[in-house]
VOGUTOR-297293 format. One record per residue (C-alpha): residue in one letter; x, y, z negated. Coordinates in steps of 0.5 Angstrom, whole numbers, padded with zeros to 4 digits, always signed. Each point is the difference from the previous one (the first is absolute). Example, Ala and Ser with C-alpha at 12.3 -4.5 7.8 and 13.67 -1.06 7.14 Angstrom:
# VOGUTOR-297293
A+0025-0009-0016/S+0002+0007+0002/
This chain:
# VOGUTOR-297293
M-0116+0079+0088/P-0002-0003-0007/S-0003-0006+0000/L-0006-0004-0004/R+0004-0006-0002/N+0001+0002-0007/I-0007+0001-0002/T-0001-0007-0002/R+0007+0000-0004/V-0003+0006-0004/S-0006-0004-0002/A+0004-0006-0002/M+0005+0003-0005/E-0004+0000-0006/P-0006-0004+0001/L-0003+0001-0007/A+0001+0008+0000/S-0004+0005+0004/I+0005+0004+0005/L-0001+0006+0003/T+0003+0001+0007/F+0000+0006+0004/L-0001-0003+0007/G+0001+0007+0004/T+0001+0007-0003/R+0000+0004+0006/G-0006+0005+0001/G-0003+0002+0006/I+0006+0003+0004/V+0003-0002+0006/G+0007+0000-0003/R+0002-0007-0004/S+0006-0002-0003/R+0003-0007-0002/R-0002+0002-0007/H-0007+0002+0002/W-0002-0004+0006/R-0007-0002+0000/H-0007+0004-0003/S-0001+0000-0007/S-0003-0006-0003/L+0001-0003-0007/L-0001-0008-0001/I-0002-0002-0007/K+0002-0008-0001/H-0004-0002-0006/D-0001-0008-0001/D-0002-0002+0006/A-0003+0007+0003/R+0004+0004+0005/I-0004+0007+0000/M+0002+0005+0005/I-0001+0007-0001/D-0001+0004+0007/C+0002-0003+0006/G+0002+0005+0005/T+0001-0001+0008/D+0007-0003-0001/W-0003-0006-0003/V-0004-0002+0006/D+0002-0007+0002/R+0004-0001-0007/L-0005-0001-0004/L+0000-0008+0000/R+0007+0001-0002/V-0002+0004-0006/A-0006-0005-0001/P-0004+0005-0005/T-0006-0004-0004/T-0003+0007+0000/I+0001+0007+0003/V-0002+0007-0004/L+0000+0006+0004/T+0001+0007-0003/H-0003+0004+0006/A-0001-0001+0008/H+0006+0004+0003/P+0004-0004+0005/D+0006-0001-0004/H-0004-0003-0006/A-0005-0004+0004/Q+0001-0002+0008/G+0004-0006-0002/L-0007-0003+0000/A-0001+0002+0007/K+0000-0007+0003/D-0002-0004-0006/A-0001+0000-0008/P+0002-0007-0002/C-0003+0001-0007/P-0005+0004-0004/V+0001+0007+0001/Y-0002+0005-0006/A-0001+0008+0001/S-0004+0005-0002/K-0007+0001+0004/K+0003+0006+0004/T+0006-0004+0002/L-0004-0006+0002/D-0005+0004+0004/S+0006+0004+0004/L+0003-0007+0002/K-0006-0003+0002/R+0003-0002+0007/L+0005-0004-0003/P-0001-0007+0000/I+0000-0001-0008/H-0005-0006-0001/D+0000+0000-0007/R-0001+0007-0003/R-0001+0002-0007/E-0001+0007-0003/M+0004+0002-0005/P-0004+0005-0005/V+0003+0006-0003/R+0002+0001-0007/K-0003-0007-0001/S+0005-0006-0002/V+0000-0006+0005/M+0004-0006-0001/I+0003-0003+0006/D+0004-0007-0001/G+0002+0002-0007/V+0002+0007+0001/R-0004+0006-0002/F-0001+0005+0004/K-0004+0007-0001/A+0000+0005+0006/Y+0000+0008-0001/P-0001+0005+0005/V+0006+0004+0002/Q+0000+0006+0004/H+0004-0001+0007/S-0004+0000+0006/I-0008+0002+0002/R+0000-0005+0006/A+0003-0006-0004/P-0002+0001-0007/A+0005-0003-0005/V+0000-0004-0006/G+0006-0002-0005/Y+0000-0006-0004/R+0001-0001-0007/V+0003-0008+0000/S+0000-0004-0007/V+0004-0006+0000/K+0004-0004-0005/G-0001+0005-0005/V+0003+0006+0004/N-0004+0005+0003/F+0002+0004+0007/F-0003+0005+0004/Y+0001+0000+0008/A-0001+0006+0004/P+0004+0000+0006/D-0004+0006+0003/V-0002+0006-0005/A-0001+0007+0001/K-0003+0001-0007/L-0002-0005-0005/P-0007+0002-0004/D-0001-0001-0007/M+0008-0002+0000/L+0001-0001-0008/D-0006-0005+0000/V+0002-0003+0006/L+0007-0001-0002/R-0001-0002-0008/G+0003-0006-0002/I+0004-0001+0007/D+0007-0003-0001/V+0002+0001+0007/Y-0002+0006+0006/I+0001-0002+0007/G-0001+0006+0004/D+0001+0004+0006/G+0007+0001+0003/A-0002+0004+0006/T+0003+0006-0002/V+0005+0001-0006/A-0001+0008-0002/R-0003+0003+0006/S-0008+0000+0000/M-0003-0003+0005/V-0007+0002-0003/R-0005+0004+0003/K-0008+0002-0001/K-0005-0002+0004/N-0008+0001-0001/G+0002+0001-0007/R+0004-0006-0001/L+0008-0002+0000/I+0002-0004+0005/G+0007-0003+0002/H+0006-0002-0005/A+0002+0003-0007/P+0008+0000+0000/I+0003-0005-0005/T+0002+0006-0005/V-0008+0001-0001/Q-0001-0007-0001/L+0005+0000-0005/G-0003+0005-0003/W-0006-0004-0001/C+0004-0006-0003/K+0003+0005-0005/L-0007+0003-0002/A-0003-0007+0000/G+0006-0003-0004/V+0002-0005+0006/Q+0007-0002-0001/R+0001-0003+0006/A-0001+0002+0008/I+0001-0004+0006/F-0001+0004+0007/T-0002-0004+0006/H-0003+0003+0007/C+0006+0004+0001/G+0001+0006+0005/S+0005+0002+0004/A+0004+0003-0005/I+0001-0006-0003/V+0000-0005+0006/R+0005+0004+0004/G+0004+0003-0006/N+0006-0004-0003/A-0002-0005-0005/R+0004+0001-0005/V-0001+0007+0000/S-0007+0000+0000/S+0000-0006-0006/A+0004+0005-0004/A-0004+0006+0001/I-0007-0004-0002/R+0004-0003-0006/R+0002+0007-0002/L-0007+0003+0001/G-0003-0005-0005/Q+0005+0000-0005/E-0001+0008+0000/Q-0007-0002-0002/G+0002-0006-0005/I-0002-0005+0006/D+0003-0006+0003/A-0001+0001+0007/R+0002-0003+0006/I-0001-0001+0008/A-0003-0007+0002/S+0003-0003+0006/D-0002-0006+0004/G+0001-0006-0003/D+0000+0002-0007/R-0003-0004-0005/F-0002+0000-0008/S-0002-0005-0005/L-0005+0001-0005/S+0000-0004-0006/G-0002+0000-0007/G-0003+0007+0001/E+0006+0003+0002/W+0002+0003+0006/R+0007-0004+0000/G+0003+0005+0006/R+0003-0006+0003/R+0002+0002+0007/C+0003-0004+0006/R+0001+0003+0006/V-0001-0005+0006/R+0005+0000+0005/N-0006+0000+0006/P-0006+0003-0004/A-0007-0001+0003/
């Protein structure tokens, strides 16, 4: 089982840079692999801040090692929020609907994240946009701005309303890897729920002029499949759209510096 001992090393590598670490990249599925062991979560290390986006069940009893200064949630599904079932060691930001759904959890410092309004958190700018994914657990995606780089994080998405407006000026799209080409989208009460295939999300990126895409929240096809084959397939699908596309694995990290996505990637032997 992968351990957490390398998380602190990740943050210590470049103390003056902003670093993104994919703490976990597995979706809400039973299966897991060494590359995709824990529920999807992204850690933003910026100056002294450690902002954790999403905290699923796999993170119960592990938050002290991650040591987040702030936790931001996309929605209330267990693989994104139940890591807070025992305690929340820092402020937790989420939409009003998400906070209401999690009212039984011991979150002592709850902070409502407004929709379509910029909020500065520890020097990092967040802007929440509603995405269609679930009726019971309404989700948002986040436009995040740090070090002059803009990325959009939507680990669970069936449809992205106002897609061109939301993705305008985005340098990197970090999206839903639940399915590669097979649609997992259905309609309920006039809304789309489920997961848009990677192929569809790459189409969004092409239309919006986004040149880089990374997929997390991986589903069974990726988690249980051959890693090299899956990686090559996603790169090929991206190339067909003129996009640098890849699959994130637990422990992957990237350094943001000078307004550029430097693409510095370092595989941790025992990813978080």
